[in-house]
C-alpha positions as MATLAB code, in Angstrom:
seq = 'MYRRCVPLNLKITLWDGYQMDKINVKKKQVLQRKGSLQSKGYIVESGLLRSYTIDGNGKEHIFMFGPEGWIVTDYAAADEPCDLYIDALEDSVVIQIEKNSELEIDLKKIMKRMRVLQRRIVMLMSESAIDRYNHFILTYPTIVQRVPQYMIASYLGITPEALSAAKSQRLKPRK';
ca = [
       0.000    0.000    0.000;
       2.811    2.424    0.902;
       6.150    2.876   -0.732;
       9.141    3.097    1.560;
      10.245    6.681    2.050;
      13.967    7.081    1.668;
      16.004    9.628    3.613;
      16.429   12.968    1.947;
      20.092   13.205    1.009;
      20.396   16.729   -0.320;
      23.223   17.794   -2.545;
      24.304   20.992   -0.846;
      26.679   23.461   -2.427;
      28.015   26.232   -0.205;
      29.192   29.583   -1.455;
      32.890   30.372   -0.981;
      33.871   31.111    2.574;
      30.838   29.526    4.258;
      31.475   26.876    6.852;
      29.125   24.296    8.384;
      29.686   23.122   11.930;
      29.833   19.454   12.874;
      28.659   19.107   16.457;
      28.323   16.303   18.971;
      24.933   16.246   20.655;
      24.140   14.390   23.855;
      20.959   12.366   24.357;
      18.114   14.671   25.537;
      20.020   17.809   24.476;
      17.649   20.424   23.054;
      18.965   21.990   19.841;
      16.030   24.321   19.263;
      13.100   25.622   21.297;
       9.744   26.775   19.969;
       9.770   30.528   19.385;
      13.511   30.765   18.767;
      14.618   33.209   16.085;
      17.853   31.297   15.583;
      16.457   28.208   13.901;
      18.996   26.021   12.120;
      18.977   22.897    9.996;
      20.650   19.663   11.099;
      21.981   16.890    8.884;
      22.177   13.742   11.004;
      25.466   11.870   10.500;
      24.864    9.441   13.349;
      22.313    9.104   16.102;
      18.679   10.174   16.125;
      16.898   13.530   16.395;
      13.228   14.399   16.600;
      11.186   17.538   16.017;
       7.989   18.113   17.951;
       5.594   20.617   19.455;
       3.945   20.789   22.865;
       0.271   21.724   23.066;
      -1.427   23.885   25.718;
      -1.999   20.827   27.912;
       1.694   19.894   27.907;
       1.277   16.953   25.501;
       4.069   16.342   22.975;
       3.185   15.841   19.309;
       6.085   14.468   17.258;
       6.417   15.971   13.799;
       9.257   13.773   12.580;
      12.164   11.576   13.530;
      15.585   12.187   11.974;
      17.763    9.076   11.749;
      21.128    8.940    9.965;
      21.158   10.719    6.603;
      18.051   12.817    7.266;
      17.734   16.577    7.649;
      15.785   17.935   10.618;
      14.685   21.561   10.644;
      11.763   23.845   11.339;
      10.395   25.230    8.088;
      10.004   28.774    9.420;
      12.054   31.446    7.675;
      15.339   32.426    9.322;
      13.840   35.672   10.705;
      10.561   34.152   11.999;
       9.925   32.369   15.311;
      10.075   28.613   14.828;
       7.171   26.295   15.675;
       9.083   23.169   16.680;
      11.442   21.884   19.323;
      14.349   19.739   18.122;
      16.224   17.412   20.450;
      18.402   14.306   20.431;
      16.943   10.899   21.288;
      20.433    9.362   21.182;
      23.960   10.717   21.363;
      24.345   12.123   17.856;
      26.736   13.778   15.443;
      25.071   16.416   13.280;
      26.100   19.022   10.755;
      24.549   22.335   11.731;
      23.487   24.640    8.895;
      22.654   28.309    9.316;
      19.318   29.060    7.655;
      20.455   32.435    6.420;
      23.379   30.914    4.545;
      23.366   30.979    0.785;
      22.742   27.356   -0.108;
      21.994   25.845   -3.468;
      19.592   22.965   -2.880;
      18.167   20.445   -5.345;
      14.534   21.563   -5.780;
      13.375   18.079   -6.876;
      14.492   16.653   -3.530;
      12.752   19.448   -1.617;
       9.554   18.768   -3.573;
       9.871   15.068   -2.720;
      10.131   15.940    0.987;
       7.062   18.177    0.731;
       5.160   15.371   -1.024;
       6.076   12.974    1.797;
       4.874   15.488    4.394;
       1.637   16.056    2.479;
       0.987   12.308    2.356;
       1.613   12.089    6.090;
      -0.936   14.814    6.819;
      -3.533   13.136    4.609;
      -2.754    9.790    6.256;
      -3.219   11.284    9.736;
      -6.599   12.649    8.695;
      -7.905    9.562    6.959;
      -6.108    6.280    7.743;
      -6.659    3.731   10.488;
      -4.155    3.227   13.306;
      -2.898   -0.030   11.750;
      -2.326    1.679    8.390;
      -0.470    4.538   10.114;
       1.730    2.048   11.977;
       2.492    0.113    8.773;
       3.462    3.382    7.096;
       5.695    4.275   10.052;
       7.551    0.964    9.743;
       8.093    1.561    6.022;
       9.228    5.145    6.580;
      11.493    4.472    9.572;
      12.546    0.800    9.432;
      15.776    1.407   11.343;
      14.307    3.194   14.360;
      11.313    1.111   15.433;
      13.436   -0.500   18.163;
      15.294    2.734   18.984;
      12.438    4.908   20.261;
       9.926    4.371   23.064;
       6.458    3.216   22.045;
       4.804    6.359   23.458;
       6.858    8.451   20.993;
       5.768    6.292   18.077;
       2.160    6.707   19.265;
       2.658   10.480   19.431;
       4.049   10.529   15.885;
       1.052    8.494   14.688;
      -1.430   10.755   16.482;
      -2.821    7.905   18.601;
      -2.661    6.794   22.211;
      -0.114    4.206   23.350;
      -3.058    1.839   23.930;
      -4.239    2.279   20.334;
      -0.685    1.583   19.158;
      -0.593   -1.618   21.191;
      -3.908   -2.703   19.643;
      -2.634   -1.860   16.131;
       0.535   -3.882   16.694;
      -1.520   -6.835   17.942;
      -3.803   -6.597   14.919;
      -0.765   -6.461   12.629;
       0.567   -9.715   14.122;
      -2.708  -11.619   13.723;
      -2.664  -14.035   10.788;
      -4.974  -13.023    7.948;
      -7.707  -15.473    7.025;
];
């Protein structure tokens, strides 16, 4: 039903004199807070990041996970307050990119990322919990065992109990 989503490996060309920073990030270290005007992009070399928001009741809603080879960023412009928190779920090595830098980015790859995000939004509005979980496994096959189940449930927009039921249903033999 779903095609596996591959990590977005952007070809990035920097203008002369611009330097990216490779940084080591500790597990639970926050790289960005909602409302920050200093939003950056992060290319994950190793480890695992996530981006998320926190609603008025203090509940986390995970926007995306960023395993190796993925880019994690808030899509706000460099001079606008960002909407998302970004933190490390594992000790990680990331390449930090300034948003106001002059980058040349492959537009086809950006459009692919936007298409993936659009499909996710439509899926969240219209698919069952089991279909969402199956899509998650196809999208993030390497991290299913690396993140707590409550975070997967948050990403899927369901409760941990609904996730447990979906996983049980997935394991039942089809007749």
